[in-house]
Residue, then its C-alpha position, 0 to 999 in steps of 0.5 A: m500500500f505504501i509503495e503503490g499509493e492510494c487514490l480514492c478516485c479514478y486515475y490513469d496508471t502508468e499504462n493509461i489504465p483507469t484505476i481506483g484505490i490501491g491499484f484496482n484495474l477498472q477494465r476488469a470484467d468484474a469492475a462494475q460488480v465490484m464498484a457496486k459493492y461500494n455503492l458506485t456505478l462504474s460508468n460514473v467512476l470512469k467519467d471521473c477519470q475522463d473528466k478529471t473530476t472527483t465526484h464518484c470516489l471510494t471512502d477511505a474504508d472502502g479503499k482499504d477493504l478493496f485492497d485487502t479483499m480483492t487487489y492484494p490477495e489476487f496479486e499474492a496468488c499470482v506471485d505464488r503461481y509465478a514463483p512459489g515458495l519465495p522468502p517473505v521479503k522477496r515475495a513482497a517485492i515481487i507482489d509489488v511488481a505484479l501490481a502491473g499485471c500478472p500477464k506482465l510478470k510472466k514475461y520476466v522469464n530470466m528473473l523467474d529462472a534466477l528466483n527459482k535458482q535462489n540467485w537473488k542478485t541476478a533476479a534483482d538485476e533482471l528487475r532493475n533492467s526492466l521496463w517496469c523499473k523505468k516506469v515506476g522510478k528509481n525509489r520504488c525500483d531500488s526498494d524492490y531491488n534491495c528486497i530481492a537482492g537481500q541488500f538492506v540499508k540499516n538506519 
């Protein structure tokens, strides 16, 4: 949640996908049903994106609920299928990468190979050299890199 950021109103992510809350893709097949759970109409939420308005938004509690019950569990499952049995810190970093989409994560075959061999530095290097790192910026990339490589800064 800290790294991805939270926006309770519709916004366009780095791939120009309408998104709400903490990385919830509004182009999903079930988006209308999910928005209805929070008393929102998908068409109104998407209109906010188009018009850059903030009329149809999640509440803070709804945003956290959406992340806890749908977004995070979905990406946990994605990572566990992609690279089962990762140590918790490395798994958390890969979950962050998976927020860009499970199909995109599956394209990182060299990183997966390194993760499976527990070659953490190579896996981290594969991530650092990815388009994902270029899109999300140095701070987020470095954070995930350090988690995967096992290089932590001590305060």
